[in-house]
C-alpha positions as CSV (number, residue, x, y, z in Angstrom):
1,X,-83.0,34.3,-120.3
2,X,-86.6,32.2,-120.2
3,X,-89.6,34.8,-119.7
4,X,-92.5,32.2,-119.9
5,X,-95.2,33.1,-117.5
6,X,-99.0,32.2,-117.4
7,X,-101.8,34.3,-117.3
8,X,-102.2,33.8,-113.5
9,X,-98.7,34.5,-113.1
10,X,-99.1,37.9,-114.7
11,X,-102.1,39.0,-112.8
12,X,-100.5,37.9,-109.5
13,X,-98.0,40.7,-110.2
14,X,-100.6,43.4,-110.7
15,X,-102.0,45.6,-107.7
16,X,-105.0,47.7,-107.0
17,X,-104.4,51.3,-108.3
18,X,-102.1,50.6,-110.9
19,X,-101.9,52.6,-114.2
20,X,-102.4,49.5,-116.8
21,X,-101.6,50.2,-120.6
22,X,-103.7,47.7,-122.9
23,X,-102.2,47.2,-126.3
24,X,-104.0,46.8,-129.6
25,X,-106.3,48.8,-131.4
26,X,-110.0,48.8,-131.3
27,X,-111.1,45.2,-131.8
28,X,-107.6,44.3,-133.2
29,X,-105.0,42.3,-131.2
30,X,-106.2,43.1,-127.9
31,X,-104.9,40.9,-124.9
32,X,-108.1,39.2,-124.4
33,X,-107.0,36.6,-122.5
34,X,-105.0,38.3,-120.2
35,X,-108.2,40.9,-119.6
36,X,-110.3,38.0,-118.8
37,X,-107.7,36.5,-116.2
38,X,-108.0,40.4,-114.5
39,X,-111.6,40.2,-114.8
40,X,-111.5,36.7,-112.8
41,X,-109.3,38.4,-110.1
42,X,-110.0,40.5,-107.4
43,X,-108.0,43.5,-108.8
44,X,-109.9,47.0,-108.7
45,X,-109.4,50.6,-109.0
46,X,-107.3,50.5,-112.2
47,X,-106.2,53.1,-114.4
48,X,-106.8,51.9,-118.0
49,X,-104.7,53.7,-120.9
50,X,-105.9,52.5,-124.3
51,X,-107.2,52.6,-127.7
52,X,-110.3,51.0,-126.5
53,X,-111.8,47.8,-127.6
54,X,-113.9,45.1,-125.7
55,X,-111.4,45.2,-122.7
56,X,-112.8,48.7,-121.8
57,X,-116.5,47.5,-121.6
58,X,-115.6,44.4,-120.0
59,X,-113.7,45.9,-117.0
60,X,-116.4,48.6,-116.9
61,X,-119.1,46.1,-116.3
62,X,-117.3,44.3,-113.6
63,X,-116.2,47.7,-111.9
64,X,-112.6,47.3,-112.1
65,X,-111.8,50.6,-113.7
66,X,-111.4,53.8,-111.7
67,X,-110.2,56.1,-114.5
68,X,-109.8,55.8,-118.4
69,X,-107.4,57.5,-120.5
70,X,-108.3,57.1,-124.2
71,X,-108.4,57.8,-127.6
72,X,-111.7,56.0,-128.5
73,X,-113.4,52.9,-127.4
74,X,-114.8,50.9,-130.3
75,X,-115.7,47.4,-131.7
76,X,-114.7,48.2,-135.1
77,X,-117.6,46.7,-136.9
78,X,-119.8,47.5,-133.9
79,X,-119.0,51.5,-133.6
80,X,-119.3,51.9,-129.8
81,X,-118.8,49.4,-127.1
82,X,-122.2,49.1,-125.3
83,X,-120.8,48.3,-122.2
84,X,-118.7,51.2,-122.1
85,X,-121.9,53.5,-123.2
86,X,-123.8,51.9,-120.4
87,X,-121.2,52.8,-117.7
88,X,-121.0,56.3,-119.1
89,X,-124.4,57.0,-119.2
90,X,-125.0,55.7,-115.7
91,X,-122.2,57.9,-114.4
92,X,-120.2,54.8,-113.2
93,X,-117.0,56.4,-114.9
94,X,-116.9,59.8,-113.9
95,X,-112.7,60.0,-114.1
96,X,-111.9,59.9,-117.7
97,X,-109.2,61.7,-120.0
98,X,-110.7,61.5,-123.5
99,X,-108.1,62.9,-126.1
100,X,-107.0,62.8,-129.6
101,X,-105.7,59.5,-130.9
102,X,-102.3,61.0,-131.8
103,X,-101.9,62.7,-128.5
104,X,-102.3,59.4,-127.0
105,X,-99.5,58.2,-129.1
106,X,-97.4,61.1,-128.2
107,X,-97.9,60.5,-124.5
108,X,-96.8,57.0,-124.8
109,X,-93.9,58.1,-126.9
110,X,-92.9,61.0,-124.2
111,X,-92.9,58.2,-121.5
112,X,-91.0,55.9,-123.9
113,X,-88.1,58.4,-124.2
114,X,-88.3,59.6,-120.7
115,X,-89.5,63.3,-121.4
116,X,-92.1,65.0,-119.5
117,X,-94.2,65.9,-122.4
118,X,-94.0,66.1,-126.2
119,X,-95.4,69.1,-128.2
120,X,-98.2,68.5,-131.0
121,X,-101.0,70.5,-132.7
122,X,-103.6,67.7,-132.3
123,X,-106.1,68.7,-129.5
124,X,-105.8,72.7,-129.9
125,X,-108.9,74.7,-130.3
126,X,-111.1,71.6,-129.6
127,X,-113.0,70.2,-126.5
128,X,-110.1,68.1,-125.7
129,X,-108.7,71.3,-124.1
130,X,-112.0,72.3,-122.4
131,X,-112.9,69.0,-121.2
132,X,-109.0,68.2,-119.8
133,X,-108.1,71.5,-118.1
134,X,-105.1,70.2,-116.9
135,X,-103.5,70.1,-120.2
136,X,-101.1,72.8,-120.8
137,X,-99.7,74.5,-123.8
138,X,-96.2,75.5,-124.7
139,X,-94.8,78.1,-127.2
140,X,-91.9,77.3,-129.4
141,X,-88.8,78.9,-128.3
142,X,-87.7,79.7,-132.1
143,X,-88.7,82.3,-134.2
144,X,-92.0,80.7,-135.3
145,X,-93.2,81.1,-131.8
146,X,-96.1,78.6,-132.4
147,X,-98.5,77.7,-129.6
148,X,-98.7,74.1,-129.3
149,X,-100.2,71.4,-127.2
150,X,-97.9,69.9,-124.3
151,X,-98.9,66.4,-124.2
152,X,-97.9,64.9,-121.0
153,X,-96.2,61.5,-120.8
154,X,-98.4,58.6,-120.0
155,X,-96.2,56.6,-117.5
156,X,-97.7,53.1,-116.8
157,X,-97.1,50.8,-114.2
158,X,-97.6,48.0,-116.6
159,X,-98.7,47.0,-119.9
160,X,-100.1,43.9,-121.5
161,X,-100.2,43.5,-125.1
162,X,-100.6,40.5,-127.8
163,X,-98.9,39.3,-130.7
164,X,-98.8,36.6,-133.0
165,X,-95.2,35.2,-132.0
166,X,-92.8,35.5,-129.3
167,X,-89.5,33.5,-128.4
168,X,-88.9,32.9,-124.6
169,X,-86.8,35.6,-124.3
170,X,-89.7,38.0,-125.3
171,X,-88.8,39.3,-128.8
172,X,-92.1,39.8,-130.4
173,X,-93.7,39.6,-133.9
174,X,-96.6,40.9,-135.5
175,X,-97.7,39.7,-138.9
176,X,-100.8,41.3,-139.5
177,X,-101.5,44.9,-140.8
178,X,-102.0,46.6,-137.4
179,X,-98.6,46.6,-135.6
180,X,-99.1,49.6,-133.6
181,X,-98.5,50.7,-131.0
182,X,-97.6,47.8,-128.7
183,X,-93.6,49.0,-128.6
184,X,-94.6,52.5,-127.2
185,X,-97.1,50.6,-124.6
186,X,-94.2,48.4,-123.5
187,X,-91.8,51.3,-123.5
188,X,-93.6,53.8,-121.2
189,X,-94.4,50.8,-118.8
190,X,-92.4,49.5,-115.7
191,X,-93.5,46.3,-116.0
192,X,-94.2,44.3,-119.8
193,X,-96.1,41.5,-120.2
194,X,-97.0,39.8,-123.7
195,X,-99.4,37.3,-124.9
196,X,-99.0,35.3,-128.2
197,X,-100.5,32.9,-130.5
198,X,-97.5,30.7,-130.1
199,X,-93.9,30.7,-128.9
200,X,-91.2,29.9,-131.4
201,X,-87.5,29.6,-131.7
202,X,-86.1,33.0,-132.9
203,X,-85.1,31.7,-136.3
204,X,-88.5,30.3,-136.8
205,X,-89.8,33.7,-136.4
206,X,-87.3,35.2,-139.0
207,X,-88.4,32.5,-141.3
208,X,-92.3,33.7,-140.9
209,X,-91.7,37.4,-141.5
210,X,-89.6,40.3,-142.5
211,X,-87.3,41.8,-139.6
212,X,-89.7,44.8,-139.8
213,X,-92.5,42.1,-138.3
214,X,-90.2,42.0,-135.1
215,X,-91.9,44.8,-133.4
216,X,-90.8,44.1,-129.7
217,X,-87.3,43.1,-128.8
218,X,-86.4,41.6,-125.5
219,X,-85.7,44.4,-123.8
220,X,-89.2,45.6,-124.0
221,X,-90.8,42.6,-122.2
222,X,-90.6,40.9,-118.6
223,X,-92.9,38.1,-119.3
224,X,-94.4,36.1,-122.2
225,X,-97.5,34.1,-122.1
226,X,-98.1,31.4,-125.0
227,X,-102.1,31.8,-125.4
228,X,-103.7,30.6,-128.7
229,X,-106.6,32.6,-129.7
230,X,-105.8,35.0,-126.8
231,X,-107.0,38.1,-128.8
232,X,-110.2,36.7,-129.3
233,X,-113.0,37.9,-130.1
234,X,-110.7,40.5,-131.2
235,X,-108.8,39.8,-134.5
236,X,-105.1,38.5,-135.0
237,X,-104.6,38.5,-138.3
238,X,-103.5,36.7,-140.5
239,X,-104.7,33.9,-137.8
240,X,-108.2,35.1,-137.1
241,X,-110.4,37.9,-138.0
242,X,-112.8,40.2,-135.5
243,X,-115.5,37.3,-134.5
244,X,-118.8,39.7,-134.8
245,X,-121.1,37.2,-133.7
246,X,-119.4,37.0,-130.5
247,X,-119.2,40.7,-130.0
248,X,-122.8,40.8,-130.6
249,X,-123.8,38.4,-127.5
250,X,-121.3,40.3,-125.5
251,X,-122.7,43.9,-126.2
252,X,-126.5,42.3,-125.5
253,X,-125.6,41.9,-121.9
254,X,-125.2,45.5,-121.5
255,X,-129.1,46.1,-121.8
256,X,-130.2,42.4,-120.3
257,X,-128.8,41.7,-116.8
258,X,-129.9,38.0,-117.5
259,X,-128.0,37.9,-120.9
260,X,-124.9,39.4,-119.2
261,X,-125.0,36.8,-116.4
262,X,-124.9,34.1,-118.7
263,X,-122.1,35.6,-120.9
264,X,-120.1,36.0,-117.6
265,X,-120.6,32.5,-116.7
266,X,-120.0,31.0,-120.0
267,X,-117.2,33.2,-121.0
268,X,-115.6,34.8,-118.0
269,X,-115.8,32.7,-115.3
270,X,-114.0,29.9,-117.0
271,X,-109.9,29.2,-117.8
272,X,-108.8,29.9,-121.2
273,X,-109.1,26.3,-122.5
274,X,-112.6,26.3,-121.8
275,X,-113.2,29.6,-123.2
276,X,-111.5,28.6,-126.5
277,X,-114.1,25.6,-126.5
278,X,-117.1,27.9,-125.5
279,X,-116.4,30.2,-128.7
280,X,-116.5,27.1,-130.9
281,X,-112.8,25.9,-130.9
282,X,-109.7,26.8,-132.8
283,X,-110.8,25.8,-136.3
284,X,-114.3,27.9,-135.9
285,X,-112.2,30.9,-135.0
286,X,-109.6,30.3,-137.6
287,X,-112.1,30.4,-140.3
288,X,-113.2,34.0,-139.2
289,X,-111.8,36.3,-142.1
290,X,-109.7,39.2,-141.6
291,X,-111.7,42.3,-141.7
292,X,-111.5,44.8,-144.7
293,X,-111.6,48.4,-143.9
């Protein structure tokens, strides 16, 4: 089954008010070409579930987010997304669920395996409890009687993720050091859309990486979008690293309305091919080194 789509096709299947999971991690392997397509669309009132990177600030700046469920929002080499900060400080993001990173993982895992919650110790005796009064605890039914956090399943209407390679059937490959947690986003979602640097034949993917790099199987995907540099300005190692220079330009718009207008016109209000040219082309981006943490 050929699952090829365009970014515009993907966004046409999304609806206002959806709960949307965004894969990747901070400034690593974010499906930014799909995010920018959402930014250009009339979609609104979205609930975003994410280990947040620039997709959060960008969608906040454009008024697309109704609720945010997150473990953090960081650009990695820039600790906090400036547009996210501005939205929080202005009170433009009143509905949030800020939880421990492990709790977010467990919520996605619970949705993936179709259980209502999973127990964990993360979040106990912290402000996670006081800031999220809807969370509940559960007591172990065994002799230990330990009280644990009952992390509810984070069921998603749709998920968007970015990987190195896919085949046309939807098998996905990650060659970099950060393969998590796109399989859980796709497992937790009703509809799953994957952008990739290139679409290859299945046998070519297995030549380029070991079986463990095949993080998505075709039962976890509904659509595949070939989008070279589709994670930029976040990293997609080994192909390219985090574009800190671009992220600084993006961040500057949070404090200067004119700078934001220029950024939006140059990088958001254009199609993906024009975006790639605007950021200096594939040759420049390909020279950005992988981050070292």
